[in-house]
Structures are given as structure tokens and as C-alpha cells.
N, C-alpha and C positions, 0 to 999 in steps of 0.2 A: 280749864284755865283760860281766862279771857283777859284782855288788856284793860288796864286802869289808866286812863289819861287824865292828867291833872294840870290845871293852870297854876303856875307858881310865880308869886310876886316876891321879890327880894330887893334889898336896898340897891338902887341904881339900875334896876331892870326887871324884866319878867320873861318867862319862857313857858313852853308846854312840855311837861314830862311825859314821855311816851314809852319808856322802857319798863314800866311796872306792870304787874299782873295781879290777879285775885289771890295769888299765893305769896305776894310780896309782904314784907314786914315793915315796921317803922324804921328799922335799921336800913333796909333797902331804900326807903324814901329819903332818909337822911343822906345816904351816899349819892343818890341822884341829885339832891339839892346841892350838895357840896360840889359835884361836878359842874353844875350850872352857875353857881354863885360864888364859889371858892370860900364859902363859910363852913368851917369845920363842924362836924356833928356836935361836938362839945360846946360850941358857941351858938347853936341854933335855938331859937324860941319860935315854935310853930303854932299857928292858929288856922282853923278850918271851920267850914259851915257858915251859916248866916242866921243871926249875926255871928261874926267870927268868935270862936272860943278857943282858949289855949289847949293844946294837946299835951297830955301827960306823957313824958318821954322816959319814965322810969323803966318800963318794960319794952325795950326796943325790939324784942323778939315777937311782939304781938302782931298779928296779921292786920293789914290796913282795914279790912272789913269789920273786924271786931272792935276797932276804935271809932267806927262810924265814917270812915273815908270811902267815898264811892267815886267811880269814874265820872268825870265832869265837874268835880268839886274844885274850888279855889283853895290853895294853901298859901298863907302869908308867912314869910320868914323875916324875923328880926334878928339882928346880931346881938348876942349877950356879951358885951365887952367886959363884964365882971368875971366871966369864965376864962380860964387860961387858954391861950391859943396853943394848938398842938402843932409843933413844927414838923413839917414833912421833909425829911432829909433823904437825899438819894432816891427821888421818885423813880419808880420802875415802870416803863412803858414796854409792853410786849406785843408781839405779832401773833394774832390768832389765825392759824392756817385754815383756809377753806378749800374745798375741792377745786381743781382746775378743770371745770366742766362747762366753760363758756358763760356761766351765770355768776361768776365770782364777784362781780361788782354788786349785783342785787343780793346775793347771799351775805356779803359783807355788810351792806347797809341794813339789811334785816336784823343782823346780829347787833349792830350798833344802836339802831333807832327803835327797834321793836323787841329787842331781847329774843329774837327768833331767827336763827341762821339756817332755816330749813329751805328746801327746794320749793315747798308750798308758799312760803313767804316771798321767795324770789319771784315766783309766778304772779303773786299779788302785786308786787312792786312794778313788774313789767306791765301789768294791766293798767296800773295807775298812770304810768308814763304814757302808754298808748291812748288811754281815754282822755288825758289832759290835752294831748296834741289834737285829737279829733275835735274836742270841745272848744279849742282856741286856734282855729286855722289862721287867723290874722297874726297872732303872736308867733305861730310856728308855720310859716309858709314853705312852699316847695323849694324856694331858693335857699332856705336855711337847712332844710332836711335832706336835700338831694333827691327827693321823690315826693309825690303828693302826700298830704297828711294821712289819708286813709291807708294808703299802701305802707307808709312808714309805721303807722300804728300796728298794722298786722305783722309787719316785719319784726319790730322790736319785741313783740310778744312770743316770738319763736325761741325755744330754749337754747338753740345753738348759736344765737346772735349775741355778740359782745355788746355790753353797754359802754357808754362814753360820756362826753361832755354834756350832751343834751339831756340825758337821763339824770346826770348829777345835778344840773341846774333845776330841773323840774322837781326832783325829790327834796332838794334843799328848800325850795319854796314851799312845798307841801308840808314838810315837817317843821318849818320855821326854824331851821338849824343850819348853820354853815357846815359844808362838807369840805374838809381840807384834804387834798390829795398830795402826798409826799412822794416825789419821784426819786427813786434810788440811784439813777444814773446822774442826774443834774443836781440833786439835792434841792430842787425847787419845790415850793409849796403852792399849788393852785387852789384858790379859795372860792368855792361856789356858794352863792347866796350872800356874799359879803356886802353887796350894794343895798341889801335890805336891813342891815344893822340888827341882825338877830342877836340874842343874848347868849346863845350856846353854840357849840361846835363839836364835830366828831372828826376822826382821822382815819383815812385808809392809806395804805402804802402801795405803791404801783411800781412794778419792775419792768414795764414796757409792754407786757401783755397780760399780766395777772394782778388782781387786787386782793389784798388781805386787810382785815380791820385791825386797828391798833387799840389797845385798852391799857389802863393803868392797873397794875397789880397792887392792891392794898391789903392790909390785914383784914379788912371787912369784906373783901371780894373785889370783883372786877368793876371798874368804873369806865364807862364808855362815852359819856357826854361831859363836856367841860365848859367852863365860862370862856367866852370869846377872849377876854383879856388875860387868860392864864398863859403867860409866856413860858413858865417852867415846863409845862407839858409839851409845848411846841418844841422847846429845846431837846426834851427827851425823845420826842418823835423823830427829830432830825438825827439824833444819835443812833437810833435804830436804823435809819436809812443809810447813814454813813458807814455803819458796820456791814450792812448788806452790800454796799458799793465796794468796800475794801475786800470783801470775799467774792466780788464780781457776780453777785446775785442780781443781775439785771439783764435785760435783753436789748441789744443794739438794734433799734427798729429799722435802721437803714440797711442792715446787712444780715439779719437773722434769717435762717432757712425755715420755710414752711412747706407743708404739703396739704393740698386740698383734700378734705375728707370725702368729698363727693366723687371726684374724678381721678384723684391721685397725682395731679399736676404739681411739679416742684416749683416753688416760688422763692424769690429772694426779697426780703424787706416788706415793710408796710405798704409801700406804693404798689408793688406787684400784686399783693393780696387785694388791695382796694380795686385795682384795674380788673383783676380776674373776677371779683365779685360783681362788678358792674356789667361785665360781658356775659357772664354765665348765670348769675343769680346765686352762685354757690357761696356760702358764708361759714362753712364749718372747716376751720383750718387747725392743723396741729404743727407745733414746732418740732423739728428734728435736727440732729447734729450731722 
């Protein structure tokens, strides 16, 4: 099974669809398009190829390859206003739990952007971040990274190292998709890649030390990529975060207790952990009560 990457043009914008594979069907394609454009499958008229030809959507279970869609193709979407719009009431956004293994950010983004939440994909995304930094030292100088670019590149590719804002910004730019981080303690949303005005977005929820991906649970399956202007899904994501906050499912970064996995030193809060890492080079921390 390999990725099928498609350029999608729709009224008012365009995006790159990266969550499809050679096993995907027309229904999967329509769900991905709905997430990016907010055009419901029943209102989609699709064209592909050159010159563009209309796709028959009668058999939505057909595999993309069998209808002639290949990775690298352009798909054009038109809205069929003669078809009745399907009202989506009570949209359900859920949290997909990923392992708390220090690679949770990369696993989450692999799940959202590549439909692959494996450790192997996490390793690939770490490499992408590291190689981007080494290849662009003027854009990512030592003063930003806290260490020289080559050292940072080697460091971020280690499986025990946590990802953060720099990785989020790089991956948002690479996938041309905004990454929205919903903080469960403050209920703030940090939006990475917003300055580039991409047409699509994904959501991760952050509890202070751990990231999980958010997806919309629909009758046709999980939707992970959404149109930037989709306010309904943002409200639903905030509802998930508010529920987690009410249950106190977040970590107070200033006061939580950590133990260094390398030497066993007890630490209090994010600042202690950061200072310890600078002094010792140790980066494997576990929370404990």
C-alpha cells in the first residue's frame, strides 16, 4: 500500500490531499475533499486527468486506481447546487489515543496527514524536520534552535526527544496544511502555518506533555483534514478540550513532577526539565505522582 497524493482544486481554493493510498476508494476521496472544501459528497462533481473528464460517482466503492486516478493527478471539484445539501447536525469530533512514547506529536501528525500513525512514519517525519533544518540554516539559526543546526537535526531525530513548535511549523509548511494545537488547560488554539493561508487544517489536542490527533467521526468513516474556514469543527474540537479540562486531564507545566529516565533525578516543572537537559544532555523524562 503506497500513498496517493492529489492536487485538489475547489471553488475558492486548492489543497494537496495526502491521506489517500492505493487502497482508497472514491468514497475516501470524497470524504477527503469534503474535509478540505466543506462540499458534501452528494454535491460534488469531480473531474480528473488532462484534459479534465468527469468522474462517474455511481460506484463510490471503486478503488481510485480502477477509475484511472494516479498519484500526482489533479482533481477539480465543482459544487452541484441542484443536489440537496446534507445537513450535518451534532458533528462529533473524537480524540484518537496514541502511545505516550515521546513521539506522540509525530505519530499524531502521521495519522492525520498521511493516514499512518506508525512509529515508522514518526521516524520519517523526524527525519523530514531534521533535514529541513540542515538544508536551511539561515532560516533556522542557532539562536532559534538553542544549538547549532546539525546538532539540532541529530537531536530531533532521536526517538526519546519530544517534538514542539519548530517541528509543527516545519511540517505545516511541508504538507501545506495548517496544524491547530488545542490546549486543554487554557482552551487556546495555536495555529501553525496560518501565515501561509493554506486551504486545509488538522487538529491535535495537547495536555501539557502529550499530543493526540482529533478526527471527525462520520457515517462514512474518520475525517482528519478540514477546510480552514470550517468553524463548526473548531467549535467541536474546543468542546473536546473543555471536557478534558473539566476532568482535569491536563498537566500543569509549572508544577508537575518528572523523573529523568537516564539518571533518576526528580524534577519539578518544565523549566527544571529544560535546565537539566541543558546541563546533562538527558532528554528522556517520565511524569510521576
